[in-house]
C-alpha positions as a Markdown table, in Angstrom:
| # | Residue | x | y | z |
|---|---|---|---|---|
| 1 | Met | 13.9 | 7.3 | 15.9 |
| 2 | Thr | 12.0 | 10.5 | 15.6 |
| 3 | Glu | 8.3 | 10.1 | 16.6 |
| 4 | Tyr | 5.8 | 11.5 | 14.1 |
| 5 | Lys | 2.2 | 12.4 | 14.7 |
| 6 | Arg | 0.1 | 9.4 | 13.9 |
| 7 | Leu | -2.9 | 7.2 | 14.9 |
| 8 | Asp | -2.3 | 4.7 | 17.6 |
| 9 | Glu | -2.0 | 1.3 | 15.9 |
| 10 | Glu | -4.3 | -0.4 | 18.4 |
| 11 | Ala | -6.9 | 2.3 | 18.4 |
| 12 | Trp | -6.8 | 2.4 | 14.6 |
| 13 | Ser | -7.4 | -1.4 | 14.5 |
| 14 | Lys | -10.2 | -1.2 | 17.0 |
| 15 | Phe | -11.9 | 1.4 | 14.9 |
| 16 | Gly | -11.8 | -0.9 | 11.9 |
| 17 | Lys | -12.9 | -3.9 | 13.8 |
| 18 | Lys | -16.0 | -2.1 | 15.2 |
| 19 | Leu | -16.9 | -0.9 | 11.8 |
| 20 | Leu | -16.7 | -4.4 | 10.2 |
| 21 | Ala | -18.2 | -6.3 | 13.1 |
| 22 | Glu | -21.5 | -6.8 | 11.3 |
| 23 | Lys | -22.1 | -6.7 | 7.5 |
| 24 | Gly | -24.6 | -4.1 | 6.4 |
| 25 | Ser | -25.1 | -2.7 | 9.9 |
| 26 | Glu | -26.5 | 0.7 | 10.6 |
| 27 | Lys | -23.0 | 1.7 | 11.7 |
| 28 | Gln | -21.6 | 0.8 | 8.3 |
| 29 | Lys | -24.4 | 2.7 | 6.6 |
| 30 | Glu | -23.8 | 5.7 | 8.8 |
| 31 | Phe | -20.0 | 5.7 | 8.0 |
| 32 | Leu | -20.7 | 5.5 | 4.2 |
| 33 | Gln | -23.1 | 8.4 | 4.4 |
| 34 | Ile | -20.6 | 10.4 | 6.5 |
| 35 | Cys | -18.0 | 9.9 | 3.8 |
| 36 | Arg | -20.5 | 11.0 | 1.1 |
| 37 | Ser | -21.5 | 14.1 | 3.1 |
| 38 | Gly | -18.1 | 15.8 | 2.9 |
| 39 | Lys | -15.2 | 17.1 | 4.9 |
| 40 | Asp | -16.9 | 18.5 | 8.0 |
| 41 | Asp | -19.1 | 15.5 | 8.7 |
| 42 | Phe | -16.2 | 13.1 | 8.1 |
| 43 | Leu | -13.8 | 15.0 | 10.4 |
| 44 | Gly | -16.5 | 15.2 | 13.1 |
| 45 | Tyr | -17.0 | 11.5 | 12.9 |
| 46 | Met | -13.3 | 10.6 | 13.0 |
| 47 | Asp | -12.9 | 13.0 | 16.0 |
| 48 | Glu | -15.7 | 11.4 | 17.9 |
| 49 | Tyr | -14.8 | 7.8 | 17.3 |
| 50 | Leu | -11.0 | 8.0 | 17.1 |
| 51 | Leu | -9.1 | 11.3 | 17.3 |
| 52 | Ser | -10.5 | 12.6 | 20.6 |
| 53 | Leu | -10.0 | 9.3 | 22.4 |
| 54 | Lys | -7.4 | 9.3 | 25.2 |
| 55 | Asp | -5.2 | 6.8 | 23.3 |
| 56 | Gly | -6.4 | 7.6 | 19.8 |
| 57 | Thr | -3.3 | 9.3 | 18.6 |
| 58 | Ile | 0.5 | 9.4 | 19.3 |
| 59 | Asp | 2.0 | 12.9 | 19.5 |
| 60 | Gly | 5.1 | 13.7 | 17.5 |
| 61 | Glu | 6.5 | 15.8 | 14.7 |
| 62 | Tyr | 3.9 | 16.9 | 12.2 |
| 63 | Thr | 4.2 | 16.0 | 8.5 |
| 64 | Thr | 1.6 | 15.9 | 5.7 |
| 65 | Leu | 1.3 | 15.5 | 2.0 |
| 66 | Glu | 0.7 | 18.9 | 0.5 |
| 67 | Tyr | -0.8 | 17.9 | -2.9 |
| 68 | Lys | -4.3 | 18.4 | -4.2 |
| 69 | Phe | -5.4 | 15.2 | -5.9 |
| 70 | Ala | -8.0 | 14.6 | -8.6 |
| 71 | Glu | -10.1 | 11.6 | -7.8 |
| 72 | Arg | -8.6 | 9.2 | -10.4 |
| 73 | Glu | -5.1 | 10.5 | -9.6 |
| 74 | Phe | -5.6 | 9.5 | -6.0 |
| 75 | Leu | -6.5 | 6.0 | -7.0 |
| 76 | Tyr | -3.5 | 5.4 | -9.3 |
| 77 | Pro | -1.0 | 8.3 | -9.1 |
| 78 | Pro | 1.0 | 8.8 | -12.4 |
| 79 | Lys | 4.8 | 8.6 | -12.2 |
| 80 | Asp | 5.3 | 12.4 | -11.5 |
| 81 | Thr | 2.8 | 12.2 | -8.7 |
| 82 | Gln | 4.4 | 9.1 | -7.3 |
| 83 | Glu | 7.7 | 11.0 | -7.3 |
| 84 | Phe | 6.1 | 13.9 | -5.4 |
| 85 | Ile | 4.8 | 11.4 | -2.7 |
| 86 | Trp | 8.3 | 9.8 | -2.5 |
| 87 | Asn | 10.0 | 13.2 | -2.1 |
| 88 | Ala | 7.6 | 14.2 | 0.6 |
| 89 | Phe | 8.4 | 11.2 | 2.8 |
| 90 | Lys | 11.8 | 9.9 | 1.7 |
| 91 | Asn | 13.7 | 11.4 | 4.7 |
| 92 | Ile | 11.3 | 9.8 | 7.2 |
| 93 | Pro | 12.7 | 6.6 | 8.8 |
| 94 | Glu | 11.6 | 3.5 | 6.9 |
| 95 | Glu | 10.3 | 1.9 | 10.1 |
| 96 | Met | 7.7 | 4.7 | 10.4 |
| 97 | Met | 6.5 | 4.1 | 6.8 |
| 98 | Tyr | 5.4 | 0.6 | 7.8 |
| 99 | Cys | 2.9 | 2.0 | 10.3 |
| 100 | Cys | -0.7 | 2.0 | 9.2 |
| 101 | Gly | -1.4 | 4.6 | 11.8 |
| 102 | Phe | 1.1 | 7.0 | 10.2 |
| 103 | Trp | -0.6 | 6.7 | 6.8 |
| 104 | Gly | -4.1 | 6.8 | 8.3 |
| 105 | Tyr | -3.3 | 10.1 | 10.0 |
| 106 | Ile | -1.9 | 11.5 | 6.7 |
| 107 | Val | -5.2 | 10.6 | 4.9 |
| 108 | Ile | -7.3 | 12.3 | 7.6 |
| 109 | Asp | -5.1 | 15.4 | 7.5 |
| 110 | Met | -5.3 | 15.6 | 3.7 |
| 111 | Ile | -9.1 | 15.6 | 3.9 |
| 112 | Lys | -8.9 | 18.3 | 6.6 |
| 113 | Ser | -6.7 | 20.4 | 4.3 |
| 114 | Glu | -9.0 | 19.7 | 1.3 |
| 115 | Tyr | -6.3 | 17.9 | -0.7 |
| 116 | Ile | -8.7 | 15.0 | -1.2 |
| 117 | Lys | -12.4 | 14.5 | -0.5 |
| 118 | Pro | -13.7 | 11.7 | 1.8 |
| 119 | Asp | -15.8 | 10.2 | -1.0 |
| 120 | Tyr | -12.6 | 9.5 | -3.0 |
| 121 | Leu | -11.9 | 6.7 | -0.5 |
| 122 | Ala | -14.7 | 4.6 | -1.9 |
| 123 | Ser | -13.7 | 4.9 | -5.6 |
| 124 | Glu | -13.1 | 1.6 | -7.5 |
| 125 | Leu | -9.8 | 1.3 | -9.3 |
| 126 | Asn | -11.0 | -0.9 | -12.1 |
| 127 | Ser | -13.7 | 1.4 | -13.6 |
| 128 | Val | -13.5 | 5.0 | -14.8 |
| 129 | Thr | -17.2 | 5.4 | -14.1 |
| 130 | Lys | -17.2 | 4.2 | -10.5 |
| 131 | Thr | -16.5 | 7.4 | -8.6 |
| 132 | Gly | -16.6 | 7.3 | -4.8 |
| 133 | Ile | -20.0 | 9.0 | -4.7 |
| 134 | Tyr | -21.4 | 6.5 | -7.2 |
| 135 | Val | -20.1 | 3.5 | -5.3 |
| 136 | Ile | -21.4 | 4.8 | -2.0 |
| 137 | Asp | -24.9 | 5.6 | -3.5 |
| 138 | Val | -25.1 | 2.1 | -5.1 |
| 139 | Ala | -24.2 | 0.5 | -1.8 |
| 140 | Leu | -26.7 | 2.5 | 0.3 |
| 141 | Thr | -29.6 | 2.1 | -2.1 |
| 142 | Ser | -28.9 | -1.6 | -2.7 |
| 143 | Asn | -30.0 | -2.9 | 0.7 |
| 144 | Asp | -27.4 | -5.5 | 0.1 |
| 145 | Gln | -25.4 | -6.3 | 3.3 |
| 146 | Lys | -22.4 | -7.6 | 1.3 |
| 147 | Gln | -22.2 | -4.6 | -0.9 |
| 148 | Ile | -22.4 | -2.2 | 2.0 |
| 149 | Asp | -19.7 | -4.2 | 3.8 |
| 150 | His | -17.6 | -4.2 | 0.6 |
| 151 | Cys | -17.8 | -0.4 | 0.4 |
| 152 | Ala | -16.9 | 0.1 | 4.0 |
| 153 | Arg | -13.9 | -2.2 | 3.5 |
| 154 | Arg | -12.8 | -0.3 | 0.4 |
| 155 | Ile | -12.9 | 3.0 | 2.4 |
| 156 | Leu | -10.8 | 1.5 | 5.2 |
| 157 | Arg | -8.2 | 0.1 | 2.8 |
| 158 | Ser | -7.9 | 3.5 | 1.2 |
| 159 | Met | -7.2 | 5.0 | 4.6 |
| 160 | Cys | -4.5 | 2.3 | 5.3 |
| 161 | Asn | -6.6 | 0.6 | 8.1 |
| 162 | Pro | -5.1 | -2.8 | 8.7 |
| 163 | Val | -8.3 | -4.7 | 9.6 |
| 164 | Pro | -9.7 | -5.7 | 6.1 |
| 165 | Arg | -6.5 | -7.3 | 4.9 |
| 166 | Gly | -3.8 | -7.0 | 7.5 |
| 167 | Lys | -0.8 | -4.7 | 7.9 |
| 168 | Arg | 0.3 | -5.5 | 4.4 |
| 169 | Val | -2.2 | -3.0 | 3.2 |
| 170 | Val | 0.5 | -0.4 | 3.4 |
| 171 | Phe | 2.2 | -2.1 | 0.4 |
| 172 | Ser | -0.8 | -3.3 | -1.6 |
| 173 | Asp | -4.3 | -1.9 | -1.3 |
| 174 | Phe | -3.3 | 1.6 | -0.2 |
| 175 | Tyr | -2.6 | 3.9 | -3.1 |
| 176 | Leu | -0.2 | 6.4 | -1.4 |
| 177 | Gly | 1.8 | 3.5 | 0.1 |
| 178 | Lys | 2.2 | 1.7 | -3.2 |
| 179 | Ala | 3.6 | 4.9 | -4.8 |
| 180 | Tyr | 6.0 | 5.4 | -1.9 |
| 181 | Trp | 7.3 | 1.8 | -1.7 |
| 182 | Arg | 7.8 | 1.5 | -5.4 |
| 183 | Phe | 10.2 | 4.5 | -5.3 |
| 184 | Arg | 11.7 | 3.4 | -2.0 |
| 185 | Trp | 12.7 | 0.0 | -3.3 |
| 186 | Ala | 14.0 | 1.5 | -6.6 |
| 187 | Asp | 16.1 | 4.0 | -4.7 |
| 188 | Lys | 17.5 | 1.4 | -2.3 |
| 189 | Met | 18.4 | -1.1 | -5.0 |
| 190 | Ser | 19.8 | 1.4 | -7.5 |
| 191 | Gln | 22.6 | 2.0 | -4.9 |
| 192 | Gln | 23.6 | -1.7 | -5.0 |
| 193 | Asn | 26.2 | -3.0 | -7.4 |
| 194 | Ile | 23.8 | -4.7 | -9.8 |
| 195 | Gly | 24.3 | -2.6 | -13.0 |
| 196 | Leu | 20.8 | -1.1 | -13.0 |
| 197 | Asn | 19.9 | 2.5 | -12.5 |
| 198 | Phe | 16.9 | 4.0 | -10.6 |
| 199 | Asp | 14.7 | 4.3 | -13.7 |
| 200 | Gln | 15.4 | 0.8 | -14.9 |
| 201 | Ile | 14.4 | -0.6 | -11.6 |
| 202 | Leu | 11.4 | 1.6 | -11.4 |
| 203 | Glu | 10.2 | 0.2 | -14.7 |
| 204 | Ile | 10.5 | -3.3 | -13.4 |
| 205 | Phe | 8.2 | -2.3 | -10.6 |
| 206 | Asp | 5.3 | -1.8 | -13.0 |
| 207 | Glu | 1.8 | -2.9 | -11.9 |
| 208 | Lys | 2.3 | -6.4 | -13.2 |
| 209 | Tyr | 5.3 | -7.1 | -11.1 |
| 210 | Tyr | 4.7 | -4.8 | -8.2 |
| 211 | Val | 1.8 | -6.9 | -7.0 |
| 212 | Glu | 4.0 | -9.9 | -6.6 |
| 213 | Phe | 6.9 | -8.0 | -5.1 |
| 214 | Ser | 4.7 | -6.4 | -2.5 |
| 215 | Ala | 3.0 | -9.7 | -1.6 |
| 216 | Lys | 6.4 | -11.4 | -1.0 |
| 217 | Met | 8.7 | -8.6 | 0.1 |
| 218 | His | 8.2 | -8.8 | 3.8 |
| 219 | Ser | 6.6 | -12.2 | 4.1 |
| 220 | Trp | 8.1 | -14.6 | 6.6 |
| 221 | Lys | 8.2 | -17.1 | 3.8 |
| 222 | Ser | 10.2 | -14.9 | 1.5 |
| 223 | Tyr | 13.9 | -14.2 | 1.2 |
| 224 | Ile | 13.8 | -11.4 | -1.4 |
| 225 | Gly | 14.1 | -8.8 | 1.3 |
| 226 | Ser | 17.9 | -9.7 | 1.1 |
| 227 | Lys | 19.6 | -7.2 | -1.1 |
| 228 | Asn | 21.7 | -10.0 | -2.8 |
| 229 | Val | 18.6 | -12.1 | -3.6 |
| 230 | Phe | 16.5 | -9.1 | -4.6 |
| 231 | Gly | 19.4 | -7.8 | -6.7 |
| 232 | Gly | 19.7 | -11.1 | -8.5 |
| 233 | Leu | 16.0 | -11.1 | -9.2 |
| 234 | Leu | 16.0 | -7.6 | -10.6 |
| 235 | Met | 18.9 | -8.4 | -12.8 |
| 236 | Tyr | 17.1 | -11.4 | -14.2 |
| 237 | Leu | 13.9 | -9.5 | -14.8 |
| 238 | Asn | 15.8 | -6.8 | -16.7 |
| 239 | Gln | 16.9 | -9.4 | -19.2 |
| 240 | Glu | 14.9 | -10.2 | -22.3 |
| 241 | Lys | 13.8 | -13.6 | -21.0 |
| 242 | Gly | 13.0 | -12.3 | -17.6 |
| 243 | Asn | 10.9 | -9.2 | -18.6 |
| 244 | Lys | 8.4 | -11.3 | -20.5 |
| 245 | Ile | 7.4 | -13.7 | -17.7 |
| 246 | Pro | 3.8 | -13.4 | -16.4 |
| 247 | Gly | 3.3 | -11.8 | -12.9 |
| 248 | Lys | 2.0 | -15.1 | -11.4 |
| 249 | Lys | 5.1 | -16.9 | -12.6 |
| 250 | Leu | 7.2 | -14.3 | -10.8 |
| 251 | Gly | 5.4 | -15.3 | -7.6 |
| 252 | Lys | 6.2 | -18.9 | -8.1 |
| 253 | Ile | 9.9 | -18.1 | -8.8 |
| 254 | Ile | 10.1 | -16.2 | -5.5 |
| 255 | Asp | 8.4 | -19.1 | -3.6 |
| 256 | Lys | 11.0 | -21.5 | -5.1 |
| 257 | Val | 13.9 | -19.2 | -4.2 |
| 258 | Ser | 12.5 | -19.1 | -0.6 |
| 259 | Tyr | 12.3 | -22.9 | -0.6 |
| 260 | Ile | 15.9 | -23.2 | -1.7 |
| 261 | Ser | 17.0 | -20.8 | 0.9 |
| 262 | Ala | 16.0 | -23.3 | 3.6 |
| 263 | Trp | 19.1 | -25.4 | 2.8 |
| 264 | Lys | 21.3 | -23.0 | 0.9 |
| 265 | Ala | 22.6 | -19.5 | 2.1 |
| 266 | Ile | 21.6 | -17.7 | -1.1 |
| 267 | Glu | 21.4 | -14.4 | 0.7 |
| 268 | Glu | 25.2 | -14.7 | 1.1 |
| 269 | Gln | 25.7 | -15.2 | -2.7 |
| 270 | Thr | 26.4 | -12.2 | -5.0 |
| 271 | Pro | 23.5 | -10.8 | -7.0 |
| 272 | Ser | 25.1 | -12.2 | -10.2 |
| 273 | Ile | 25.2 | -15.8 | -8.9 |
| 274 | Asn | 21.6 | -15.4 | -7.7 |
| 275 | Gln | 20.6 | -14.1 | -11.1 |
| 276 | Thr | 22.0 | -17.3 | -12.7 |
| 277 | Glu | 20.2 | -19.5 | -10.2 |
| 278 | Ile | 16.9 | -17.6 | -10.6 |
| 279 | Gln | 17.1 | -18.0 | -14.4 |
| 280 | Lys | 17.5 | -21.8 | -14.0 |
| 281 | Ile | 14.5 | -21.8 | -11.6 |
| 282 | Ser | 12.5 | -19.9 | -14.2 |
| 283 | Glu | 13.4 | -22.4 | -17.0 |
| 284 | Ile | 12.1 | -25.4 | -15.1 |
| 285 | Leu | 8.8 | -23.8 | -13.8 |
């Protein structure tokens, strides 16, 4: 596999652990202020505490995302922006795209190239008014340890640091990763014999269902990573009965499928057979 320029996974984790070691610490306050101050201060901080370290980065082929984001667009990229993200990285081996260090380096490089501003990293998704600068200012003036810690964690998740919520951040809390994986899964499954095209599958991966898929996709408890099981699930969700179920019920269906897989080789069954089984599961839940 081709090596790509990225942050060392261990060094990237240590960076996050040190920052989150104490809620509301002076180190957290300094980091928040650095993110508010702009590109130069941010890059100087990252160079001092990570990039210049002996084992801070792994050398390899350089790649980046050459796209200038508006702040809200960075938080939830629209479909055309998601497609741009996918096209930028679709030829890179999938194994590399699991790496938090790869995405972390991309974010830092985008700030260096002025495609995003460091304060964007603190923005809150659920409110139009909560810009990154607003969130940082509120945290710094609050003298509330939990609020300062919350802001620091938000910034780390926006950089795909694995410490706040684990390595699954690459699928869930990291905006660029969510856009990439939504298109990656749609591209992969549209090439299977399940009677659904790329756009139909992409529509299934809306915000309601993506949350459940991303939580279960690579879990040791889940079998939906199997193309036959995943295909059957997509076929069911494309039906009128399936596309109306709540997101939380989808999570329960996936858990039930995983339970059944303990004594039945459903990953060997065709997607059509699994679609029927999944429909039966849904009807009794």
